[in-house]
N, C-alpha and C positions, 0 to 999 in steps of 0.2 A: 504494500500500500504506500502511495506517495505521501510524503509529509506535506502538511499544509502550513505555509508561512504567512502570517499577517504582516503587512507593511502599513504602518500608521504614519502618514505624512500628508500635509495639505499642499505640498509642492508637487505638482504633477510631473515635473521634470525628474525629481528625485525618485518618485514612484516608478516611472517608466524605466529609469536607469537600473534600479534594483530588480525590477521585473525581468528585464533582459538578461541580467547576470544570473539570477537564481532560477528562473523558469527554464532557462537553457541548460541548467545543471540537473534538471529532473524533479524540481519541486513545484507543487501547486501554490499559486500566489493569490492572496486575497488582499486587495488594496482598500484601505479605510482612511478617512480624512481627519478623524479626531479621536481622542481618548474615550469620549462618551460613546461614540459609534462602535469602537472596539469592544467596550464592556457589554454593550447591548448585543453585539454579534456573538460573544462568548457565552451568553446565556443559553443559546440554542445550537451552537456549533462547536466543533472541536478544532483545536489548533495545536501544532507541535512547537511552533516558535513564533515570537512576536519581535519585529524590528521596528522600533519607534524613534521618531525624531524627538529631541528634547523640547524644541520650540514649537508647541502646538497651540492652536486657538482653544481656549477653555483650559482644561487640566493639562499640565505639562507632561512630558514623557516619563519623568521619574515618578510622578504621582500615579500615572497610568500603570507602569510596571509594578509599582508597589501594591496597587489594588489587585492586579492580576496575580501577583505572587501570594497574596493572602488567601485567595480563593482557589487558585489553580497553580500550585508551586511546581508542577511537573512541566509547565510550559517554559521553554528556553527563552530567555530575555536578552536582547541586544539593544543598546542605546546608540543613536546617532547624535552627534553634537558638533557645534562649531568650536573653533579654537578658544573663544572667550569663555566657554562653559566647561572646559576640561576638568576643572576642580570639582564642579558639581557632579560630573559623570564619574570621576574617580571615587568620590564619596559614596555614590550610589552603588558602585561595585562592592565596596567594603561593607556597606550597611544592608544591602539587599542580596537576594540570591540572583544577582545580575551576572550573566555569563561573561560579557565583554562589552566594551564601548569602542566606537570608531569615530574618529574626527573627520568631518567632511573637508575636502573630498577624500573618499576612501580609496584604497587600492583593491581592485576587483579580485585579484588572485588571493589576497589576504582574507578578504571577506568570504569568498567561497571556501577557503581552507578552514576558516573559523566555524562556518556553518556545518561542514562535514564533521569536524572534530567534536562539535557540540552534540550532534546526533549520535556519534560513535560512543561518546562517554555516557550519554543517557541510556543507550541500549545496553552498555556493559554493566550498569548499576540499576537494574530494572526495579528493584524494591523501592528506590527513592522516588520513582515515578508513580507508584501505587498510592492512591489516596483513599480516604474513607468512603467516598462515592463509589469506588470500584468494588468494595468488599462488604459494604453495609447491607443489612436487611432493610429493604425500603418500606416494608409494612410491619413495623415493630408491634409485638404484642404488648399491650399496656394494661394497667389495672387502676381503678379509682381509689382514692385515699380511704373511702369509707367501707371498702369491701372487707369481708372476713379473711383471716390468714389462710384458711382452708382453700379459698378461691385462688389465692396466689400459688399455693402448692399444686393445685389441680392444673393451672395453666402451665406451670413449669414442666410438669410431667407430660402433659398432653403434647406440648410443642417441643419437648426435649431442649429446653433452654435453662440457663442458670441465673437469669436476672430479668426483672421487669421494671420499666420506667413507671413511676407512680404519678398519676395525673390528678390535678385538683378538680373540683367540681366544675370549674370554668374552662377546663381543657388545657391547662398549662402544666408543664412538668414541674413537680415539686419535690421529688425524691426518687429513690431507687430501692427495690427490695430484691435480695439475692438468696440463693440457696443457703449461703452461709448464715444469713439472718434467720432463716427458718430453722436450721440446725441449732443455732444458739438458743432459740426459744424452746425447741424440743429438749435440749440438754438441761435447761433450767427446770423444765417441768418434771423431767426424770429425777433430778436431784431432790425436788420436793416430795415426789412419791417415795423415794428411798428413805426420806425422813418422816414418812407417815403422813404427809400433807395430802390435801385434796385439790386436784387441779381441774376437775370435771366442770366446775362452774365458771372458770375463767374464760372469757371471750376476748380474743385479740382482734383488733382491726389492723389493716395494713399500715396506717399512719402511726401506730404505736410501736412498730417494729422496724420500719424502713429507715434507711440512711438519708438524712436530709442534705448532706453534702454530696453533690453529684458532680463528677468529672465529665463535663460535656465537651464534645469536640465539634469541629466544623467539617463540612464536606471536603474541604481541601487539606485537612490534616493528613500528613504523610504517614506511610507505614512505619518509617523510622521513628517518628514522633509517637505513634500509638504503642509500639513495642516499648519505648522508653517509659511512657506514662504507666503502662500496665505493670512493668517491672518495678519501677521506683515507688509507685503508690499502692502496689499490691491489690489491684482491682481487676475484675473479670469482665465487666460490661460497661460500655461507654455510649450514652445516647448521642446522636448527631443532631444538632440544633442549628437552625438558620433563622435569624430575625425572630427569635423567641418561639419558633414552631419546631416541634419534633418531626424530623424528616427521615430518620433511620436509626439503626442501632448496630454497634459493632461488639462482638464478643471475642473471647480469647480464641475460640475455635476458628473464627474468621481470620484473625491475625496470624495464627499459626499456619493455616492453609496457604495464605498469601505469601508469607515469609519464605516457607520452604519451597513453594512452587516457583517463586521468582529466583531463589537461589539455584534451583535445579536448572531453570531455563538459561540463566546467565553462564552456566558452565558448558552449555552446548556449543 
């Protein structure tokens, strides 16, 4: 499959020059005139690389690439700049996951080589290109705060999952309940029974047992970041939230499958 490169520049001469250089090298080219237009395009289309001028009408090229990096960090980013803005471009390379910048006028051979090298490196480290969007369950099973604990256990067993996002009565995520939480309650009840206590009258609701501190992630969160969070925070389930709305969920099984599948593919 041919890689799709977005060229974001309101200078038609620059767009035509880049198109001649890169389309002739076997890439599909999508020309766009502004950062706002590029962000709108990426909502419904995929891209492998974005080459943006720094001086754009509206949001500048650095702000555009920063916005893209937050949501779609797998897209390779290259900035074009004039001589007067070299310091800004160098800072962007250090601060963002910006692959490279070129001062206009660029050298065609150097630009072609940089694009080839960028795609080669991205293909060699596939796990860094995998994001939550690629591996999340897009229809997460949830439970309301006022449901009994037995309902949570039944859902986990039925769907073979280890965690459930807990939703408020207004439909917002307010906590998470996991198999670990259920085992903790079971263990406490067993201890009471061993001491001669009676637990038959105790009724637990989900909101009495759930964890109220939830580690949420974005659709653009990378596999590398998910592995690190699950390891460091000792968590099994992470809801994927965009603009306050639950859009998916990632579990340890999803991360394990993606990690080892990508490692296997990169060795081929």
